[in-house]
Each structure stands twice: as structure tokens, then as C-alpha cells.
N, C-alpha and C positions, 0 to 999 in steps of 0.2 A: 749777440746771439739770442734768438727768442727761446721761449721755454721748450717748444717742441724740439728744436735743434739741440738744446742743452740735454734734454732727456735722451735723445738718440746718441749723443756724444758719450754720456756717462754710462749708458747701457752697453755700448761697444767696449769702452775701457774696462768696465767691470767684468764683462764676459772674457775678454782677452787675458785678464790678470787673475781670474779666479777670486775676485773680491769677496771678503767676508767682513761683516760689520753692519753698521746702521746707516741708513740713507733716508733723508726726508726733504721734501720740497716745501718751500715757503715756511721754513722753520723759524719761529720767533726767537730772535737772539737775546731777548730779555730773559729767556730761560737759561742762558749760558754766560751771564755776566753778573758780577757782584752788585752792580748798580740796579740790576733788574729792569733795565730799559733797553730799547733797541728793536727795530723793525725786523722783517723777515730776511733770511738768506734765500736767494733763488734756489740754491741747493746746499744742504748741510750734509756732510758725510764724515763718518767716524770709522776708520778701518780698525780691525782688530790687530793686536800686536803681531800675530803670525804673518800677516801680509803687509804690514805698514811700510817697511823699508822699500821693498820692490814696488809696491803699489804707489807709494808716495812719489817716488822718482818718476815712474811711468806717467802718472796723472799730471804732475807738474810739467813734464816735458811736452806732452801732447796738448795740454791746455795752453801752454805758451805758443805752440805752433798754430793753434786755432784762434789765438787772441782772446782767450777766456781768462778773466782775472781770477786768481786764487788768493784767498785770505787765510792765513794759517792761525788758528785759534787755540790758545792754551786754556788756562783757567779762567780767563775773562775778568781778571781781578784789577786791572789798571787801565780800563778803557771804557769809552762811551761809544756805543754803536748808534748811528743815526736812526731816527724814527722811520726813515725810508728803507733802512736795512742795508744789506750788502749785495751788490750784483755779482753774478757769477757763482763761484764755488767757495764755500767755507770748509776748509779741511780741519777737522777737530782732532787734536793730537792726544786726547785723554785716553784713548785705547792703547797708546804707546807708552806704557808705564812699567815701572819696576826698578829694583835696586840690585846690583850685583856686588857682592862683598868679596874682596880679595886682598886681605891684609890691610894696610893703612890707606891704600887708595881704593876708592869705591866708584862704581859707575852708576849714575842716576839718569834714567831716560827722561826726555824733555816733557812728556805728558804726565809725569808723576806729580801728584799733589804734594805740596811742600810738607805738610804735616804727616802725610803717609810715609814719605821718604824718611823724615826724622824719626818716626816711631820705629821704622825698620832698622835704622842705624842704631838706635838705642838698644834694641833687642840683641844686636850683635856687639854691643859695648863700643860703638864707634862714635866719638864725640867730635865737636868742632863747628857744627852748624846750629847749635842750640838757639842762637840769637834770632833765627828765622821762625821759631815756634809761634804758631798762631797766625802767621801770615797767610792769607788766602792766595790761591793761584797755583801755577805749575812751575816746575823747575825750569822749563824753557823760557817762560816769561821772566822769572827771576834772573836768569842768565842774561837775557836780552837787556834788561834794565840795570843789571849789576845791582841787585837789591841791597839796600843798606839800612840798617837800624841798629840802635844801641852802640853807635860808634864803630860798627864792624860792617864790612862789605863781603858779599859772596865771593868776589874776586880774590879775597885773602886766602881762599881755600881751593881755587881752581888750578888744576894741573894742565888740562887740555879740554877742548870741546870738539866733539865729532859732529860734522855738518854735511849737508848736501850743498855744493856750490852752485853758482848760477848756470853751470852746464850740467847740473844734476849728477855730478860725480861725488862720491863720498870722500871726505878729507878730514884730517885732524888739524885743528888750529891750536898750537901750543900757547900756553899762557905767556904773555909779555906785559910787564908792568905798564909800559907806555901806552898800551892799547886800552887800558881801563882807567876810570876816574870816578868821580862822584856821580853815581847813577848813569854811568857811561860805559859802554862796551863796544868792541869792534863790530858787533853784529848789527848795530843800529845804522851802519852805513854800507851794508852789504846785502845782496840778494841771496842770503844763506838761509837754509832751513836747519835750525838747531835740532840735533838728534839726541845727544846725550852729553854728559859732562863727567870727566874724571876729577874726583874731589879727594883732596888729602884729608885724612881724619886722624884722630889720636885715640888711644885706648883709654876708656874711662868706665867705671862701674855703671851699670844700667840705672841703678837707683839715683846716682848723682846726676846723670844726664836728664832723667825724667823730672827730677826736682827742679833743675834749672829751667827746663822747658816750661814747666808749669808756672814758674815765676813770670816768664815772659808772656805767657798766655793770659795770666791774670792781670798783668800790667796793661796789655792791650784791651782787655775787657773793661778795666777801670777807666781807661781813656775813651771808652765809648765806641770802639771800632765796630762792635757787633750790634749796637742798639737799633740801627736802621740800615737798609741797603746803602752801601757807599763803596768808595775805592780807596779808603784811607786818606793819606795826605794828598792834597790837590796840587800844591805848588812846591817846587824844590826850595831848599834853603840856600842861602848865599852868605858865606862867612864875612864878606865885605860889609854886610849890613849890621853886623855886631849883635844880632839876635835872631832867633828862629823866625821863620815866616809866620808861624802860628801866633807868636807874640805880637808881631807887627800888626796882623789883622785884628787881634784882640784889642790892641791899643787904639785902633781906628774905630772900634765899636761895631765891627761887622758881624759879630755873632748874631744869628737869627735872621740875617738878611735873606730875603726870599724872593724867588721868581717862580710862579706856578707851584708845582709840587716839589721843587728843589729848594733847599735851604742850607745856609751855613749852620753847622751844628751849634746849638746853644751852649755847648760845653767846650768847643774847640774851634778856633777861627780858621784852621787849615783843613777842616773836613767838611765836605758837602754831603748831605744826605738826601735820599729819596724818602720823603715823608709819607709816601704811600701811593701817590698818583702822579709822580713826576714823569715827564717825557724827556727824551734826550735833548731836545731843544731847550728845555728849561735849564738843564745842567750847563749846557753850552753857554747860554746867555748869562747865567749867574757867574760863571768863570770869567767871562769877558767883562762883566760889570765890575767884579772885584778888581780885576787887573787894571781897568781904567781908573777906578777910584784911587788905587795905590799910586799909579803913575802921576795923576793930577795932584795928589796930596803930597807925595814924598819924592817924586821925580825918579822912581826906580821901576824897573820892568820885572814883573814876576814871570817865571818860566814854569808852565804846568808840567807835572810829571804824569798825569793821566793823558791818554791818547784818544783823540777823536777820530773815529774811523767810519767808513761806509759812504753811502750816497747822500751827501748833504745838499740841500737845495741851493745854497750859495757857497760855492767852493772858495770864493775870494775872502769871505769873512769867517768861514768855519775855523775855529780856534785850534791851532796846534795840530793840524792834520798831518798824519804820517803815512808812509807808504803802506800798501795794502797786502804785503806778503811777509810780514814779520810775525813771529810767534810771540804772543802776548800772554 
């Protein structure tokens, strides 16, 4: 669909639904990712919370009927958007945010920033997610990835997840242990739009919660997560290797390895940073180079946890491409 047709399509959809929110054409997605790289979205749209549910379902349904791709964007914390950008529509969920407190079980909307959710929970003396403190991104992306750190996973606390299914009907997906694993969730293999999660919490004094969260935030800061634009850990760990991936890469002397403006962090082998002028292709090529070096030297295959999305020039070699309608 050309831009003129896309404009007519979205104007019609917005008029029929009473859309309120932000809408921009040729929006640079570098503004919406923690790596700070990525070309333009043909159309970037962020509905306000008041219209998000009805509008989202209506938009997705009609876009599918017209063959218009829709990419659902959360906090942009674990992905690399192509320098060519993303064709079609990028639906930004950040307007769909908030936390509902009702006893031990709380509801967190998918567009809610993780730290914002945790601070709200702390104010209501609800603990259990402190280990996520300092992690960038949204709750939807954390659910999709089943975020894990400090030997804890988000799924440890999930009761159920509210979604739109592939037919754009709202449904509740109850927690089942067999559906989750190490950075694995049932949503990675489904055309579902994550709406919110019901999370079990426990009562704790606010001061104790804030103190623990501050410790995690300081630890992330000491590890250099915030020194340069990045997406945190690049590759998953594998217990069969007997050591963390970062240690493997350190022992191979890969700290500081560089392609263009992308470099392996001088302080951590499993973090790639944007030194200031990186493009998405630099990051892509550096990830592939690291992976090839490890395979040749050690005979093992690294699995990236960052996602490469968008309109890549060579789809056959674009590393770890994922489907275009997951909330990240």
C-alpha cells in the first residue's frame, strides 16, 4: 500500500473510531528504542488509554483485511529496528499504561514502563517484582520475553495474561508452567496482542521494597547498562556451557570488538553498545560476527535475545528476525 492509500486508510479508521492520541508519518524509530537506531515507520500511532482497547482491535482487524502489516511496539528495549525502518503501521502501546491494585493480585497494562509499575506497587506496599528494577522497557515486552534476571523470572509471578487473539477477541490466558521457560513465553508463537497481566504480589513495607529495588538499579549501573545506548545482554545463557555467555566472550577476548559505531562493551562481553554513531546494520553485523567466531572457535551456537525487526535489505541473512506483530 502506498503512502496516499495508507493515509486514506488511517483517516477513515480514526474517524470511525473517534481516535485520540498521537499520529506521525515517517517517524524515526531510533527515537523509540534503547539502542537509538532504526529508520522510519511509514506510520507511527499511539492511542490514548481511553480508546486503546476498541481502537486497537478495530485497527488490527481492518489492517489485516487490507493486507497492511502492523508492528506492535512497547518500550523498544530489546530490539534493533532496521535502518530502512518498518513498513506499514507501528502501533505504540505506551499510552496503554497503568496499574490496578486489588489485594495481592494486581493488574499491570502492557504499555506500562517497568520502573513506573514497580514504583506504583511500592507505594501500595506490594512486593514481588523488585528484581526487575532498573530494567528498561514495558510490561508487555517483559511478558513476551519472560524477562529473567537475578535468578528470577517474571513468570514466577504471573497469574494470567489478558490478550487479543488472532481473531481480535479478548481472552484470558491462564498461567501454565509448561508454557514458560528460560526467556520463553507462550506469546512468542502466537499472533496475540498482550493487553495486561495479573500478577501475584505480597505485602511488604514500602521502605524495604524501595531499598531492594535501589540495590538492583545500582547493580545494573555498576555493570554499565546505562553508559551507552544498548539493549542489555545480547545473547542468551546456556547452562550446558558451564559458564555465562558473557564470560565465554570475555575469555575469547571479544571486549572492544567493533564494527562501525557498534562495539562490544569494554567492560562486558555480552553487551553491545552504540558508541554514538552506530546504525542498525553495524549492530546486526557485529552480532553475526561474534556468533561466527564462537561457533568456529568453540563449536557452539549462540542464540540472540535481542530481536531484529523491520525492512532488512537481505532477509535471508538478517540475524534472528522475528514476526512483525509482537509487543516488544
